[in-house]
C-alpha positions in Angstrom: 0.0 0.0 0.0 1.6 3.3 -1.1 -0.7 5.8 0.7 -3.1 5.4 3.5 -5.1 8.2 5.3 -8.4 8.8 7.1 -10.2 12.1 6.5 -12.5 13.3 9.2 -14.4 16.4 10.4 -13.7 17.9 13.8 -16.5 15.9 15.4 -15.2 12.6 13.9 -17.3 12.1 10.7 -16.0 10.9 7.4 -15.4 13.4 4.6 -16.2 11.1 1.7 -15.5 13.6 -1.1 -12.0 14.5 0.0 -9.0 14.5 -2.4 -5.5 13.8 -1.3 -2.6 15.2 -3.4 1.0 14.3 -2.7 3.9 16.4 -4.1 7.6 16.0 -3.8 9.9 18.7 -2.4 10.1 20.4 -5.7 6.4 20.8 -5.9 5.8 18.1 -8.5 2.6 16.1 -8.0 3.4 12.4 -7.7 0.0 11.0 -6.5 -3.6 12.0 -6.3 -6.3 9.8 -4.6 -9.9 10.2 -3.5 -11.4 9.1 -0.2 -14.1 6.4 -0.2 -17.5 6.6 1.5 -15.8 6.0 4.8 -13.4 8.8 4.4 -10.5 6.4 3.9 -7.8 6.7 1.3 -5.9 3.6 0.2 -3.7 3.9 -2.9 -1.3 1.1 -3.9 1.1 3.2 -5.9 4.5 2.8 -4.3 6.4 6.0 -3.6 10.1 6.7 -3.8 11.7 7.1 -0.3 12.0 10.7 0.7 10.1 13.7 2.0 6.7 14.7 0.6 3.9 17.3 1.1 0.4 15.9 1.6 -2.5 18.3 0.8 -6.1 17.3 1.6 -9.0 19.3 0.0 -12.7 19.0 0.0 -15.5 21.3 -1.1 -16.9 23.2 1.8 -13.8 22.7 4.0 -10.5 24.5 4.5 -7.6 22.7 3.0 -5.0 20.9 5.2 -1.4 20.3 4.5 1.2 18.2 6.3 4.6 16.6 5.7 5.2 12.9 5.2 8.3 10.7 5.1 8.3 7.7 2.8 10.5 4.9 4.0 12.2 2.2 2.0 8.9 0.3 2.1 7.5 2.8 -0.3 4.6 3.5 2.0 3.2 6.8 3.3 1.0 6.4 6.4 -0.6 9.8 6.8 -3.0 8.8 9.6 -6.1 10.9 10.4 -6.4 14.3 8.8 -9.0 16.6 10.3 -10.7 19.1 8.1 -12.5 22.2 9.4 -15.5 23.7 7.7 -14.7 26.7 5.5 -14.6 29.7 7.8 -14.3 27.6 10.9 -18.0 26.9 11.2 -19.5 23.5 11.9 -22.7 21.7 10.9 -23.6 17.9 10.7 -22.5 15.8 7.7 -24.2 16.7 4.4 -27.5 15.2 3.3 -31.0 14.8 4.6 -31.9 14.8 8.3 -35.4 14.1 9.8 -36.5 15.8 13.0 -37.6 13.3 15.7 -40.7 14.8 17.4 -40.4 12.4 20.3 -37.0 13.9 21.3 -37.7 17.5 20.2 -39.8 20.3 21.5 -41.4 23.4 20.0 -42.1 25.9 22.8 -43.2 29.5 23.3 -43.1 31.8 26.3 -45.4 34.8 26.9 -45.4 37.3 29.7 -48.5 37.2 32.0 -49.7 40.2 33.9 -46.3 41.9 33.4 -44.7 39.9 36.2 -44.4 36.2 35.2 -44.3 33.9 32.2 -46.6 31.3 30.7 -45.0 28.5 28.8 -46.6 26.4 26.1 -45.6 23.9 23.5 -46.9 22.3 20.3 -47.0 18.5 20.5 -47.7 17.6 16.8 -45.1 18.7 14.3 -42.8 17.4 11.6 -39.6 18.9 10.1 -36.7 18.1 7.8 -33.2 19.5 7.4 -31.0 19.3 4.3 -27.3 20.1 4.8 -25.9 21.1 1.5 -22.6 19.3 0.6 -21.0 22.0 -1.5 -22.0 25.2 0.3 -23.6 24.9 3.8 -25.2 28.3 3.4 -27.5 26.6 0.9 -28.8 24.2 3.5 -32.6 24.1 4.0 -35.1 23.7 6.8 -38.9 23.0 6.4 -41.4 22.5 9.3 -45.1 22.0 9.7 -46.8 22.4 13.1 -50.4 21.5 13.9 -51.8 24.6 15.5 -54.4 22.7 17.5 -51.7 20.8 19.3 -50.9 23.8 21.6 -50.6 22.7 25.2 -50.0 25.1 28.1 -51.1 22.7 30.8 -54.5 24.5 31.3 -57.5 23.2 29.2 -59.5 26.5 29.4 -56.5 28.5 28.3 -55.7 26.1 25.5 -59.2 26.3 24.2 -59.0 30.1 24.1 -55.6 29.9 22.3 -57.2 27.7 19.6 -60.1 30.2 19.1 -60.3 33.0 16.6 -58.9 35.4 19.2 -55.5 33.7 18.7 -54.5 30.8 16.5 -58.0 30.3 14.9 -57.1 26.6 14.2 -60.3 25.9 12.3 -59.3 28.4 9.6 -55.6 28.0 9.9 -54.8 24.5 11.0 -51.1 24.6 10.2 -48.1 26.7 11.1 -45.3 26.5 8.5 -41.7 27.5 8.3 -39.5 27.4 5.2 -35.9 28.6 5.2 -34.7 31.0 2.5 -31.0 31.1 3.5 -28.4 30.3 6.2 -25.5 32.5 7.2 -22.6 32.0 9.7 -22.9 33.7 13.1 -20.0 32.0 14.9 -18.0 28.7 15.1 -21.2 26.8 16.1 -23.9 29.4 15.5 -26.0 30.2 12.5 -28.7 32.6 11.4 -31.5 30.8 9.6 -33.6 33.2 7.5 -37.0 32.0 6.5 -40.7 32.6 6.1 -43.2 31.8 8.9 -46.8 31.2 8.0 -49.0 31.8 11.1 -52.6 32.7 11.4 -52.9 33.3 7.7 -50.0 35.7 7.6 -46.5 35.0 6.1 -43.6 37.0 7.4 -39.8 36.8 7.4 -38.5 35.4 10.6 -34.9 34.7 11.5 -33.8 31.9 13.9 -30.7 32.1 16.0 -29.5 28.5 15.7 -26.8 26.7 17.7 -25.4 23.4 16.5 -24.8 21.2 19.6 -23.1 18.2 17.9 -23.8 14.7 16.6 -23.6 11.2 18.0 -24.8 7.6 17.6 -28.2 6.5 18.8 -29.1 3.0 20.3 -30.8 2.0 17.0 -27.8 2.2 14.8 -28.4 5.7 13.5 -26.8 9.1 13.7 -28.4 12.0 15.4 -27.7 15.8 15.4 -28.9 18.3 18.0 -29.8 21.9 17.6 -31.2 24.7 19.7 -32.9 27.7 18.1 -34.7 30.8 19.4 -36.5 33.8 18.0 -39.0 36.4 19.1 -42.4 37.1 17.5 -44.8 39.9 17.9 -48.5 38.8 17.9 -49.7 41.9 16.1 -47.4 41.0 13.1 -49.6 37.9 12.6 -53.0 39.7 13.1 -53.4 38.3 16.7 -54.4 41.5 18.4 -56.6 40.2 21.3 -55.8 41.4 24.7 -57.3 42.1 28.1 -56.2 45.1 30.1 -56.2 44.6 33.9 -55.6 47.1 36.6 -53.0 49.9 36.1 -53.2 49.4 32.3 -51.2 46.2 32.4 -52.0 43.8 29.7 -53.0 40.3 30.8 -50.9 38.7 28.0 -47.7 40.1 26.6 -47.5 40.9 22.9 -44.1 39.4 22.4 -43.5 35.6 22.2 -40.2 34.0 22.7 -40.0 30.8 20.7 -37.6 28.1 21.9 -36.8 25.0 19.8 -34.9 22.0 21.0 -34.3 19.7 18.0 -32.9 16.3 17.6 -32.7 15.1 14.0 -31.9 11.6 12.6 -29.6 11.2 9.6 -31.7 10.1 6.6 -35.0 10.9 4.9 -37.2 9.1 7.5 -37.3 8.2 11.1 -36.2 4.7 12.2 -38.9 2.1 12.8 -38.4 1.4 16.4 
């Protein structure tokens, strides 16, 4: 075996589309090999003993270069090469991801009487994520939430929230979100730009997204975790109901803080477990 190497991301996942180029000390290319689906490079071309430069490149990642010494055996064992996302930002491996509702939450927090908060969540939703392989800023997110699944822990309040005063679930049964772009906001933070359809109104809404990492699950799959937040103003979505109590304080605040804790499974569907 002339050249062996393993190409990985910072969190340990294979970079299957990486290319390894070997040049001698004069800059002349002597070998070029591509990684397989496991991120492994195995080339049988023997190399002349001496010093070489190994350059690893992959679309969407910053290139990495290192030195290698080829012994009399003609082998160059490069070991594991870690590639960083272009610009230093990280996201899960490219491809489709399916959000697991059983291990995710879609919540909202509203101020009550100006002194405390009321928390609610939607229990029925579905979402998909597509991480673009060539340019992560082209990644996409789509989500559909059943408006009637609102749950604040109080039946009377939930019935009111489903009424025409608020969500009007009979006329607008679904809340939708479709991303229109993604931009870097830090090493593990992103701004997701998109359109939120709520109560018959569609408006641009940005999500502040944090990527929390990936890992294996007990069913043989791979999962990625995210947390996202944003703030909405009810009047932007034609939900103007309110009740004023003493001293002019509104019973329900006009600003909602949306909190998303998301766990997604790699692939186009959830595992059958």
